[in-house]
DSSP file (Angstrom, degrees, kcal/mol; ACC not computed):
  #  RESIDUE AA STRUCTURE BP1 BP2  ACC     N-H-->O    O-->H-N    N-H-->O    O-->H-N    TCO  KAPPA ALPHA  PHI   PSI    X-CA   Y-CA   Z-CA
    1    1 A M              0   0    0      0, 0.0   125,-2.8     0, 0.0     2,-0.4   0.000 360.0 360.0 360.0 141.3    0.0    0.0    0.0
    2    2 A A  E     -AB  13 125A   0     11,-2.7    11,-3.2   123,-0.2     2,-0.4  -0.972 360.0-163.9-127.7 141.6    1.3    3.5   -0.8
    3    3 A V  E     +AB  12 124A   0    121,-2.4   121,-3.0    -2,-0.4     2,-0.3  -0.977  10.1 175.1-126.3 137.2    0.1    6.8    0.6
    4    4 A T  E     -A   11   0A   0      7,-2.4     7,-3.0    -2,-0.4     2,-0.4  -0.973  31.4-110.5-138.1 156.1    0.8   10.3   -0.8
    5    5 A W  E     -A   10   0A   0    117,-0.4     5,-0.2    -2,-0.3   117,-0.2  -0.684  30.6-177.6 -84.8 134.6   -0.3   13.8    0.1
    6    6 A M  E >   -A    9   0A   0      3,-3.2     3,-2.5    -2,-0.4     2,-0.4  -0.891  52.3 -70.3-121.3 157.2   -2.7   15.6   -2.2
    7    7 A P  T 3  S-     0   0    0      0, 0.0     3,-0.1     0, 0.0    -2,-0.0  -0.284 119.7  -9.7 -54.6 106.5   -3.8   19.2   -1.6
    8    8 A G  T 3  S+     0   0    0     -2,-0.4     2,-0.3     1,-0.2    -3,-0.0   0.455 133.3  45.0  86.8   1.8   -6.1   18.9    1.4
    9    9 A W  E <  S-A    6   0A   0     -3,-2.5    -3,-3.2     2,-0.0     2,-0.4  -0.958  75.9-108.3-161.3 176.0   -6.3   15.1    1.5
   10   10 A S  E     -A    5   0A   0     -2,-0.3     2,-0.5    -5,-0.2    -5,-0.2  -0.915  18.9-147.4-118.1 145.0   -4.4   11.8    1.2
   11   11 A L  E     -A    4   0A   0     -7,-3.0    -7,-2.4    -2,-0.4     2,-0.5  -0.950  10.4-163.6-111.3 128.1   -4.3    9.3   -1.7
   12   12 A I  E     -A    3   0A   0     -2,-0.5     2,-0.5    -9,-0.2    -9,-0.2  -0.953   1.4-166.3-111.8 128.0   -3.9    5.6   -0.9
   13   13 A V  E     -A    2   0A   0    -11,-3.2   -11,-2.7    -2,-0.5     2,-0.6  -0.966   1.9-168.3-114.3 123.1   -3.0    3.3   -3.7
   14   14 A E    >   -     0   0    0     -2,-0.5     2,-0.5   -13,-0.2     3,-0.5  -0.940   8.0-155.1-115.6 113.4   -3.3   -0.4   -3.0
   15   15 A S  T 3  S-     0   0    0     -2,-0.6     3,-0.1     1,-0.2    -2,-0.0  -0.768  73.4 -13.0 -92.2 124.9   -1.7   -2.7   -5.5
   16   16 A N  T 3  S+     0   0    0     -2,-0.5     2,-0.3     1,-0.2    -1,-0.2   0.890 109.6 112.5  57.4  45.0   -3.2   -6.2   -5.8
   17   17 A G    <   -     0   0    0     -3,-0.5    -1,-0.2     1,-0.0    -3,-0.1  -0.839  59.6-146.9-138.4 176.6   -5.2   -6.0   -2.6
   18   18 A V    >   +     0   0    0     -2,-0.3     3,-1.9    -3,-0.1     4,-0.3   0.226  64.5 109.0-131.8  12.6   -8.8   -5.9   -1.4
   19   19 A L  G >  S+     0   0    0      1,-0.3     3,-1.7     2,-0.2     7,-0.2   0.846  75.5  64.2 -61.0 -31.5   -8.7   -3.7    1.7
   20   20 A A  G 3  S+     0   0    0      1,-0.3    -1,-0.3     5,-0.1    19,-0.1   0.585  98.3  56.6 -68.4  -8.3  -10.5   -0.9   -0.2
   21   21 A L  G <  S+     0   0    0     -3,-1.9     2,-1.0    17,-0.1    -1,-0.3   0.501  80.1 102.7 -96.7  -6.1  -13.5   -3.3   -0.5
   22   22 A R    <>  -     0   0    0     -3,-1.7     4,-2.3    -4,-0.3     3,-0.5  -0.680  52.9-167.3 -85.4 102.6  -13.8   -3.8    3.3
   23   23 A D  H  > S+     0   0    0     -2,-1.0     4,-2.6     1,-0.2     5,-0.2   0.862  86.8  58.0 -56.5 -38.4  -16.8   -1.7    4.4
   24   24 A D  H  > S+     0   0    0      1,-0.2     4,-1.7     2,-0.2    -1,-0.2   0.899 109.8  43.6 -61.8 -39.8  -15.8   -2.1    8.1
   25   25 A L  H  > S+     0   0    0     -3,-0.5     4,-2.8     2,-0.2    -2,-0.2   0.901 113.2  50.6 -71.2 -41.3  -12.3   -0.5    7.4
   26   26 A L  H  X S+     0   0    0     -4,-2.3     4,-1.5     2,-0.2    28,-0.3   0.882 109.4  51.6 -65.2 -37.3  -13.7    2.3    5.2
   27   27 A K  H  < S+     0   0    0     -4,-2.6    27,-0.2    -5,-0.2    -1,-0.2   0.929 113.4  44.0 -64.0 -44.6  -16.2    3.2    7.9
   28   28 A R  H >< S+     0   0    0     -4,-1.7     3,-1.4     1,-0.2    -2,-0.2   0.902 111.7  53.3 -66.9 -40.1  -13.5    3.4   10.5
   29   29 A L  H 3< S+     0   0    0     -4,-2.8    -1,-0.2     1,-0.3    -2,-0.2   0.800 105.5  56.0 -63.9 -28.4  -11.2    5.3    8.2
   30   30 A S  T >< S+     0   0    0     -4,-1.5     3,-2.6    -5,-0.2    23,-1.2   0.399  72.4 136.0 -88.2   4.0  -13.9    7.9    7.6
   31   31 A T  T <  S-     0   0    0     -3,-1.4     3,-0.1     1,-0.3    -3,-0.1  -0.342  87.2  -5.8 -55.7 123.2  -14.5    8.7   11.3
   32   32 A R  T 3  S+     0   0    0      1,-0.2    -1,-0.3    -2,-0.1     2,-0.3   0.682 135.6  54.6  61.9  22.1  -14.7   12.6   11.4
   33   33 A T  S <  S-     0   0    0     -3,-2.6    20,-2.5     2,-0.0     2,-0.4  -0.870  85.6 -93.3-158.2-168.9  -13.8   12.8    7.8
   34   34 A T  E     -C   52   0B   0     -2,-0.3     2,-0.5    18,-0.2    18,-0.2  -0.963  24.1-159.3-124.2 139.1  -14.8   11.7    4.3
   35   35 A V  E     -C   51   0B   0     16,-3.1    16,-2.8    -2,-0.4     2,-0.5  -0.973   3.1-168.1-117.5 130.4  -13.4    8.8    2.3
   36   36 A V  E     -C   50   0B   0     -2,-0.5     2,-0.4    14,-0.2    14,-0.2  -0.986  18.5-175.2-111.6 121.3  -13.7    8.5   -1.5
   37   37 A S  E     -C   49   0B   0     12,-2.3    12,-2.8    -2,-0.5     2,-0.4  -0.962  15.1-179.5-125.4 134.2  -12.8    5.0   -2.6
   38   38 A H  E     -C   48   0B   0     -2,-0.4     2,-0.4    10,-0.2    10,-0.2  -0.972   7.3-174.4-132.6 120.4  -12.4    3.6   -6.0
   39   39 A F  E     +C   47   0B   0      8,-3.0     8,-2.1    -2,-0.4     2,-0.3  -0.907  11.1 160.1-111.6 138.9  -11.5   -0.1   -6.5
   40   40 A R  E     -C   46   0B   0     -2,-0.4     6,-0.2     6,-0.2     2,-0.2  -0.925  13.6-168.3-154.5 134.8  -10.7   -1.7   -9.9
   41   41 A N    >   -     0   0    0      4,-1.8     3,-1.9    -2,-0.3    -2,-0.0  -0.614  43.6 -92.3-115.0-179.5   -8.9   -4.9  -10.6
   42   42 A V  T 3  S+     0   0    0      1,-0.3    -1,-0.0    -2,-0.2     0, 0.0   0.697 124.4  59.7 -67.5 -18.2   -7.6   -6.5  -13.9
   43   43 A E  T 3  S-     0   0    0      2,-0.1    -1,-0.3     0, 0.0     3,-0.1   0.310 118.3-112.6 -89.5   8.4  -10.8   -8.4  -14.3
   44   44 A Q    <   +     0   0    0     -3,-1.9     2,-0.4     1,-0.3    -2,-0.1   0.739  63.7 152.9  62.5  27.9  -12.7   -5.1  -14.4
   45   45 A D        +     0   0    0      2,-0.0    -4,-1.8    18,-0.0     2,-0.3  -0.732  25.4 178.9 -74.6 136.1  -14.4   -5.6  -11.1
   46   46 A S  E     +C   40   0B   0     -2,-0.4     2,-0.3    -6,-0.2    -6,-0.2  -0.996  23.1 177.7-148.4 147.7  -15.0   -2.1   -9.8
   47   47 A R  E     -C   39   0B   0     -8,-2.1    -8,-3.0    -2,-0.3     2,-0.4  -0.965   7.9-165.3-152.6 134.5  -16.6   -0.2   -6.9
   48   48 A F  E     -CD  38  60B   0     12,-3.2    12,-2.3    -2,-0.3     2,-0.3  -0.973  15.8-178.0-120.0 134.2  -16.8    3.5   -6.1
   49   49 A L  E     -CD  37  59B   0    -12,-2.8   -12,-2.3    -2,-0.4     2,-0.5  -0.976  23.9-160.9-135.0 147.9  -17.8    4.7   -2.6
   50   50 A L  E     -CD  36  58B   0      8,-2.3     7,-1.9    -2,-0.3     8,-1.4  -0.988  22.4-179.5-121.1 117.4  -18.4    7.9   -0.8
   51   51 A V  E     -CD  35  56B   0    -16,-2.8   -16,-3.1    -2,-0.5     2,-0.5  -0.977   6.3-172.6-123.7 124.0  -18.2    7.4    3.0
   52   52 A K  E >   -CD  34  55B   0      3,-2.6     3,-2.2    -2,-0.5   -18,-0.2  -0.971  68.7 -26.8-122.0 122.3  -18.7   10.2    5.5
   53   53 A N  T 3  S-     0   0    0    -20,-2.5   -22,-0.2   -23,-1.2    -1,-0.1   0.860 128.6 -42.4  45.4  49.5  -18.1    9.7    9.2
   54   54 A G  T 3  S+     0   0    0    -28,-0.3     2,-0.6   -27,-0.2    -1,-0.3   0.432 115.4 113.8  83.8  -0.2  -18.8    6.0    9.2
   55   55 A D  E <   -D   52   0B   0     -3,-2.2    -3,-2.6   -25,-0.1     2,-1.2  -0.915  63.0-140.6-110.2 118.6  -21.8    6.2    6.8
   56   56 A I  E     +D   51   0B   0     -2,-0.6    15,-2.5    -5,-0.2    16,-0.3  -0.657  24.6 179.8 -74.6 102.3  -21.7    4.7    3.3
   57   57 A R  E     -     0   0B   0     -7,-1.9    15,-2.6    -2,-1.2     2,-0.3   0.928  64.3  -3.3 -72.0 -46.5  -23.5    7.5    1.5
   58   58 A V  E     +D   50   0B   0     -8,-1.4    -8,-2.3    -3,-0.2     2,-0.3  -0.992  59.4 178.1-151.2 140.7  -23.3    5.9   -1.9
   59   59 A A  E     +DE  49  69B   0     10,-2.0    10,-2.6    -2,-0.3     2,-0.3  -0.996  16.3 152.8-140.7 138.5  -21.7    2.9   -3.4
   60   60 A F  E     -DE  48  68B   0    -12,-2.3   -12,-3.2    -2,-0.3     8,-0.1  -0.991  45.9-107.7-159.6 161.1  -21.8    1.7   -7.0
   61   61 A N  E >   - E   0  64B   0      3,-0.6     3,-2.4     6,-0.5     6,-0.2  -0.854  26.9-141.9 -90.5 119.5  -20.0   -0.2   -9.7
   62   62 A P  T 3  S+     0   0    0      0, 0.0    30,-0.2     0, 0.0    -1,-0.1   0.732 103.7  56.6 -57.1 -20.8  -18.7    2.3  -12.3
   63   63 A Y  T 3  S+     0   0    0      1,-0.2    29,-1.0   -17,-0.1    34,-0.0   0.653 121.1  28.5 -81.5 -15.4  -19.6   -0.2  -15.0
   64   64 A D  E X  S+E   61   0B   0     -3,-2.4     3,-1.7    27,-0.2    -3,-0.6  -0.517  73.4 164.5-139.2  66.5  -23.2   -0.2  -13.8
   65   65 A P  E 3   +     0   0B   0      0, 0.0    26,-0.1     0, 0.0    -1,-0.1   0.605  67.0  68.9 -68.6 -11.7  -23.7    3.3  -12.3
   66   66 A S  E 3  S+     0   0B   0      1,-0.2     2,-1.1    24,-0.2    25,-0.1   0.695  84.8  75.0 -79.6 -16.2  -27.5    3.1  -12.2
   67   67 A D  E <   +     0   0B   0     -3,-1.7    -6,-0.5    -6,-0.2     2,-0.3  -0.721  69.8 163.9 -97.4  84.8  -27.3    0.4   -9.5
   68   68 A R  E     -E   60   0B   0     -2,-1.1     2,-0.2    -8,-0.1    -8,-0.2  -0.804  14.5-178.0-107.6 143.9  -26.4    2.5   -6.4
   69   69 A T  E     +E   59   0B   0    -10,-2.6   -10,-2.0    -2,-0.3     3,-0.2  -0.727  30.0  85.7-126.2 178.8  -26.7    1.6   -2.8
   70   70 A G  S    S-     0   0    0    -12,-0.2   -13,-0.2    -2,-0.2   -12,-0.2  -0.511  88.3 -64.0 116.4 175.4  -26.0    3.4    0.5
   71   71 A S  S    S+     0   0    0    -15,-2.5   -14,-0.2     1,-0.3   -13,-0.1   0.763 135.1  23.1 -70.7 -25.3  -27.9    5.8    2.8
   72   72 A H  S >  S+     0   0    0    -15,-2.6     3,-2.1   -16,-0.3     4,-0.3  -0.560  73.8 170.9-136.0  68.4  -28.1    8.5    0.1
   73   73 A P  T 3  S+     0   0    0      0, 0.0     3,-0.3     0, 0.0    -4,-0.1   0.686  78.1  44.8 -61.8 -20.0  -27.7    6.6   -3.2
   74   74 A D  T >  S+     0   0    0      1,-0.2     3,-1.6     2,-0.1     4,-0.4   0.356  79.2 103.9-103.6   6.2  -28.5    9.6   -5.4
   75   75 A V  T <  S+     0   0    0     -3,-2.1     4,-0.2     1,-0.3     3,-0.2   0.784  89.4  38.4 -61.8 -27.2  -26.4   12.2   -3.6
   76   76 A L  T 3> S+     0   0    0     -4,-0.3     4,-3.4    -3,-0.3    -1,-0.3   0.332  82.6 110.7-102.7   7.0  -23.7   12.1   -6.3
   77   77 A L  H <> S+     0   0    0     -3,-1.6     4,-2.3     1,-0.2     5,-0.2   0.888  80.5  44.3 -53.8 -48.3  -26.1   11.8   -9.3
   78   78 A A  H  > S+     0   0    0     -4,-0.4     4,-2.3     1,-0.2    -1,-0.2   0.917 116.9  46.8 -64.2 -42.4  -25.4   15.3  -10.7
   79   79 A D  H  > S+     0   0    0     -4,-0.2     4,-1.8     2,-0.2    -2,-0.2   0.886 110.7  53.1 -65.9 -37.9  -21.6   14.9  -10.2
   80   80 A M  H  <>S+     0   0    0     -4,-3.4     5,-2.4     2,-0.2     4,-0.5   0.926 110.7  46.2 -62.3 -44.4  -21.7   11.5  -11.8
   81   81 A Q  H ><5S+     0   0    0     -4,-2.3     3,-1.1    -5,-0.3    -2,-0.2   0.904 112.0  50.7 -66.2 -40.4  -23.5   12.8  -14.8
   82   82 A A  H 3<5S+     0   0    0     -4,-2.3    -1,-0.2     1,-0.2    -2,-0.2   0.799 106.6  56.4 -65.9 -27.6  -21.0   15.7  -15.1
   83   83 A A  T 3<5S-     0   0    0     -4,-1.8    -1,-0.2    -5,-0.2    -2,-0.2   0.551 127.5 -98.6 -81.2  -7.5  -18.2   13.2  -14.8
   84   84 A G  T < 5S+     0   0    0     -3,-1.1    -3,-0.2    -4,-0.5    -2,-0.1   0.441  72.6 144.6 108.1   0.3  -19.5   11.4  -17.8
   85   85 A F      < -     0   0    0     -5,-2.4    -1,-0.3    -6,-0.2     6,-0.1  -0.482  62.1 -95.0 -68.9 144.1  -21.4    8.5  -16.4
   86   86 A P        -     0   0    0      0, 0.0     3,-0.3     0, 0.0    -1,-0.1  -0.313  30.4-160.0 -60.2 140.2  -24.5    7.6  -18.4
   87   87 A A  S    S+     0   0    0      1,-0.2    -6,-0.1    -6,-0.1    -2,-0.0   0.541  78.4  68.6 -96.9 -10.1  -27.7    9.3  -17.1
   88   88 A D  S    S-     0   0    0      3,-0.1    -1,-0.2     2,-0.0     3,-0.1   0.176 115.3 -95.6-103.1  19.1  -30.2    7.0  -18.7
   89   89 A G  S    S+     0   0    0     -3,-0.3   -23,-0.1     1,-0.3     2,-0.1   0.469  80.8 135.8  85.4   0.2  -29.6    3.8  -16.8
   90   90 A Q        -     0   0    0      1,-0.1    -1,-0.3   -25,-0.1   -24,-0.2  -0.469  60.7-102.9 -79.6 154.7  -27.3    2.3  -19.4
   91   91 A D        -     0   0    0     -2,-0.1   -27,-0.2   -27,-0.1     2,-0.1  -0.402  41.0-103.0 -70.2 153.0  -24.1    0.6  -18.4
   92   92 A S        -     0   0    0    -29,-1.0     2,-0.2   -30,-0.2    -1,-0.1  -0.455  37.3-102.7 -72.9 149.5  -20.8    2.5  -18.8
   93   93 A N    >>  -     0   0    0     -2,-0.1     4,-1.9     1,-0.1     3,-1.3  -0.525  30.8-121.8 -66.5 138.7  -18.6    1.7  -21.7
   94   94 A N  H 3> S+     0   0    0      1,-0.3     4,-0.5     2,-0.2    -1,-0.1   0.848 112.9  50.9 -54.4 -37.0  -15.6   -0.4  -20.5
   95   95 A D  H 34 S+     0   0    0      1,-0.2     4,-0.4     2,-0.1    -1,-0.3   0.739 115.8  41.9 -72.9 -22.2  -13.2    2.2  -21.8
   96   96 A E  H <> S+     0   0    0     -3,-1.3     4,-2.9     2,-0.1     5,-0.2   0.698  91.8  80.1 -99.3 -22.0  -15.0    5.0  -20.0
   97   97 A A  H  X S+     0   0    0     -4,-1.9     4,-2.0     1,-0.2    -2,-0.1   0.907  98.6  40.6 -59.6 -47.7  -15.9    3.6  -16.6
   98   98 A T  H  X S+     0   0    0     -4,-0.5     4,-2.3     2,-0.2    -1,-0.2   0.906 115.3  51.9 -68.6 -40.6  -12.5    4.1  -14.9
   99   99 A E  H  > S+     0   0    0     -4,-0.4     4,-2.3     1,-0.2    -2,-0.2   0.912 110.2  49.3 -61.1 -42.0  -12.0    7.5  -16.5
  100  100 A C  H  X S+     0   0    0     -4,-2.9     4,-2.6     2,-0.2    -1,-0.2   0.886 108.8  53.4 -64.0 -38.4  -15.4    8.6  -15.3
  101  101 A A  H  X S+     0   0    0     -4,-2.0     4,-2.1    -5,-0.2    -2,-0.2   0.912 110.4  46.3 -63.9 -41.9  -14.5    7.3  -11.8
  102  102 A F  H  X S+     0   0    0     -4,-2.3     4,-2.3     2,-0.2    -2,-0.2   0.892 112.3  50.9 -66.4 -38.5  -11.3    9.4  -11.8
  103  103 A T  H  X S+     0   0    0     -4,-2.3     4,-2.2     2,-0.2    -2,-0.2   0.902 109.6  50.3 -64.8 -40.3  -13.2   12.4  -13.1
  104  104 A L  H  X S+     0   0    0     -4,-2.6     4,-2.2     2,-0.2    -2,-0.2   0.904 108.6  52.4 -63.3 -40.9  -15.7   12.0  -10.3
  105  105 A T  H  X S+     0   0    0     -4,-2.1     4,-2.4     1,-0.2     6,-0.3   0.913 108.0  52.0 -59.9 -43.0  -12.9   11.8   -7.8
  106  106 A E  H  X S+     0   0    0     -4,-2.3     4,-2.7     1,-0.2     5,-0.3   0.920 109.7  49.2 -57.4 -45.1  -11.5   15.1   -9.2
  107  107 A R  H  < S+     0   0    0     -4,-2.2    -1,-0.2     1,-0.2    -2,-0.2   0.877 115.0  44.0 -64.5 -37.8  -14.9   16.7   -8.8
  108  108 A L  H  < S+     0   0    0     -4,-2.2    -1,-0.2     1,-0.2    -2,-0.2   0.814 125.3  30.9 -78.4 -30.9  -15.2   15.5   -5.2
  109  109 A T  H  < S-     0   0    0     -4,-2.4    -2,-0.2     2,-0.2    -3,-0.2   0.664  93.9-131.2-102.0 -19.8  -11.7   16.4   -4.1
  110  110 A G  S  < S+     0   0    0     -4,-2.7    -3,-0.1    -5,-0.3    -4,-0.1   0.582  70.9 117.9  77.2   8.9  -10.9   19.4   -6.3
  111  111 A T  S    S-     0   0    0     -6,-0.3    -1,-0.2    -5,-0.3    -2,-0.2  -0.939  70.1-119.5-113.4 124.8   -7.6   17.8   -7.3
  112  112 A P        -     0   0    0      0, 0.0     2,-0.9     0, 0.0    -9,-0.1  -0.411  19.2-149.5 -60.3 130.9   -6.8   16.8  -10.9
  113  113 A M        +     0   0    0    -11,-0.2     2,-0.3    -2,-0.1    -7,-0.1  -0.767  36.1 156.3-103.6  84.8   -6.2   13.1  -11.1
  114  114 A T     >  -     0   0    0     -2,-0.9     4,-2.3     1,-0.1     5,-0.2  -0.725  55.9-118.3-109.6 159.2   -3.8   12.9  -14.0
  115  115 A I  H  > S+     0   0    0     -2,-0.3     4,-2.5     1,-0.2     5,-0.2   0.909 117.2  53.4 -58.7 -41.4   -1.2   10.3  -14.9
  116  116 A A  H  > S+     0   0    0      1,-0.2     4,-2.2     2,-0.2    -1,-0.2   0.914 109.1  46.9 -62.3 -43.7    1.5   13.0  -14.5
  117  117 A S  H  > S+     0   0    0      1,-0.2     4,-0.9     2,-0.2    -1,-0.2   0.875 113.9  48.1 -68.3 -35.5    0.3   13.9  -10.9
  118  118 A L  H  < S+     0   0    0     -4,-2.3    -2,-0.2     1,-0.2    -1,-0.2   0.889 115.5  44.3 -69.9 -38.8    0.1   10.2   -9.9
  119  119 A H  H  < S+     0   0    0     -4,-2.5    -2,-0.2    -5,-0.2    -1,-0.2   0.819 114.3  48.3 -75.4 -31.3    3.5    9.4  -11.3
  120  120 A S  H  < S+     0   0    0     -4,-2.2    -1,-0.2    -5,-0.2    -2,-0.2   0.620  88.2 105.6 -87.2 -11.7    5.2   12.5   -9.9
  121  121 A A  S  < S-     0   0    0     -4,-0.9     2,-0.6    -5,-0.2  -115,-0.1  -0.319  71.4-126.1 -67.0 150.3    3.9   12.1   -6.4
  122  122 A K        -     0   0    0   -117,-0.2  -117,-0.4     2,-0.0     2,-0.3  -0.887  31.2-157.3 -98.6 124.9    6.2   10.9   -3.6
  123  123 A Y        -     0   0    0     -2,-0.6     2,-0.6  -119,-0.1  -119,-0.2  -0.790  19.2-141.9-109.4 143.9    4.7    7.9   -1.8
  124  124 A L  E     -B    3   0A   0   -121,-3.0  -121,-2.4    -2,-0.3     2,-0.4  -0.929  29.9-156.6 -95.2 120.9    5.2    6.3    1.6
  125  125 A V  E     +B    2   0A   0     -2,-0.6     2,-0.3  -123,-0.2  -123,-0.2  -0.851  21.4 158.3-108.0 135.4    5.0    2.6    0.9
  126  126 A T        -     0   0    0   -125,-2.8     2,-0.4    -2,-0.4    -2,-0.0  -0.975  39.1-115.8-148.0 158.5    4.2    0.1    3.6
  127  127 A A        -     0   0    0     -2,-0.3     2,-0.5  -125,-0.0    -2,-0.0  -0.793  28.8-147.8 -93.0 143.8    2.9   -3.4    4.1
  128  128 A V        -     0   0    0     -2,-0.4     2,-0.4     2,-0.0    -2,-0.0  -0.960   8.6-135.6-117.4 124.6   -0.5   -3.7    5.8
  129  129 A Y        -     0   0    0     -2,-0.5     2,-0.5     4,-0.0    -2,-0.0  -0.642  19.2-171.2 -78.7 129.4   -1.3   -6.7    8.0
  130  130 A D     >  -     0   0    0     -2,-0.4     4,-2.7     1,-0.1     3,-0.2  -0.959  12.7-158.8-123.9 110.5   -4.8   -8.1    7.3
  131  131 A A  H  > S+     0   0    0     -2,-0.5     4,-2.4     1,-0.2     5,-0.2   0.841  92.7  54.7 -59.1 -36.0   -5.8  -10.8    9.9
  132  132 A D  H  > S+     0   0    0      2,-0.2     4,-2.0     1,-0.2    -1,-0.2   0.920 111.3  43.8 -65.3 -43.1   -8.4  -12.2    7.5
  133  133 A V  H  > S+     0   0    0     -3,-0.2     4,-2.8     2,-0.2    -2,-0.2   0.915 112.9  52.4 -66.9 -42.5   -5.8  -12.7    4.7
  134  134 A A  H  X S+     0   0    0     -4,-2.7     4,-2.0     1,-0.2    -2,-0.2   0.904 109.6  49.2 -60.6 -41.7   -3.3  -14.1    7.2
  135  135 A A  H  X S+     0   0    0     -4,-2.4     4,-1.8     2,-0.2    -1,-0.2   0.909 112.1  48.2 -64.6 -41.9   -5.8  -16.6    8.5
  136  136 A W  H  X S+     0   0    0     -4,-2.0     4,-1.7     1,-0.2    -2,-0.2   0.928 111.4  49.8 -63.9 -44.6   -6.7  -17.7    4.9
  137  137 A E  H  < S+     0   0    0     -4,-2.8    -1,-0.2     1,-0.2    -2,-0.2   0.856 108.8  53.1 -64.2 -33.9   -3.1  -18.1    4.0
  138  138 A E  H  < S+     0   0    0     -4,-2.0    -1,-0.2     1,-0.2    -2,-0.2   0.886 113.4  42.9 -66.7 -38.0   -2.4  -20.2    7.1
  139  139 A E  H  < S+     0   0    0     -4,-1.8    -2,-0.2     1,-0.2    -1,-0.2   0.720 123.8  37.8 -77.8 -21.8   -5.3  -22.5    6.1
  140  140 A N  S  < S-     0   0    0     -4,-1.7    -1,-0.2    -5,-0.2    -2,-0.1  -0.555  82.0-172.8-129.3  65.9   -4.2  -22.6    2.4
  141  141 A P        -     0   0    0      0, 0.0    -3,-0.1     0, 0.0     3,-0.1  -0.281  23.9-129.6 -65.6 146.1   -0.4  -22.6    2.4
  142  142 A N    >>  -     0   0    0      1,-0.1     3,-2.3    -5,-0.1     4,-0.6  -0.862  13.0-151.9 -93.7 111.1    1.3  -22.2   -1.0
  143  143 A P  G >4 S+     0   0    0      0, 0.0     3,-0.6     0, 0.0    -1,-0.1   0.787  92.8  62.2 -57.8 -27.5    3.8  -25.1   -1.1
  144  144 A G  G 34 S+     0   0    0      1,-0.2    -2,-0.0    -3,-0.1     0, 0.0   0.677 105.3  46.5 -71.5 -16.3    6.1  -23.1   -3.3
  145  145 A L  G <4 S+     0   0    0     -3,-2.3    -1,-0.2     2,-0.1     2,-0.2   0.498  87.9 105.0-103.2  -6.9    6.6  -20.4   -0.6
  146  146 A Q    <<  -     0   0    0     -4,-0.6     2,-0.1    -3,-0.6     0, 0.0  -0.507  70.0-123.4 -79.0 142.9    7.3  -22.7    2.3
  147  147 A S              0   0    0     -2,-0.2    -1,-0.1     1,-0.1    -2,-0.1  -0.469 360.0 360.0 -79.3 157.6   10.8  -23.0    3.7
  148  148 A E              0   0    0     -2,-0.1    -1,-0.1     0, 0.0    -2,-0.0   0.451 360.0 360.0 -86.1 360.0   12.4  -26.5    3.9
């Protein structure tokens, strides 16, 4: 996991992980603040969330933005449409869904999310212990990684 400072907020990049999908962690992380989370993997599974002070206000799949959940599922509707998400209930084009999610993040944070800004940022990189993953790995050891 890598963390960098952006004007007025922090950006966390998690490579090949699923902590950004854990509602319990996002709720705790958002205590007295706001979390904007966007998850996408190589299989194009995707999820965008707005969490304020422990409350998931809105959550949706950027490839299917009309299916929104949360305590206020329509709170971002105008911003979503301005970011390029379809307004008529249609699914997003695969090429556009991630771009729309980054544009929505820009609108919510006020910070341009460009390739240049992401590449030029200085990151603090750390490993994050996840007890659930550790328990699974203990129950399902990879023989190729075990010492002799």
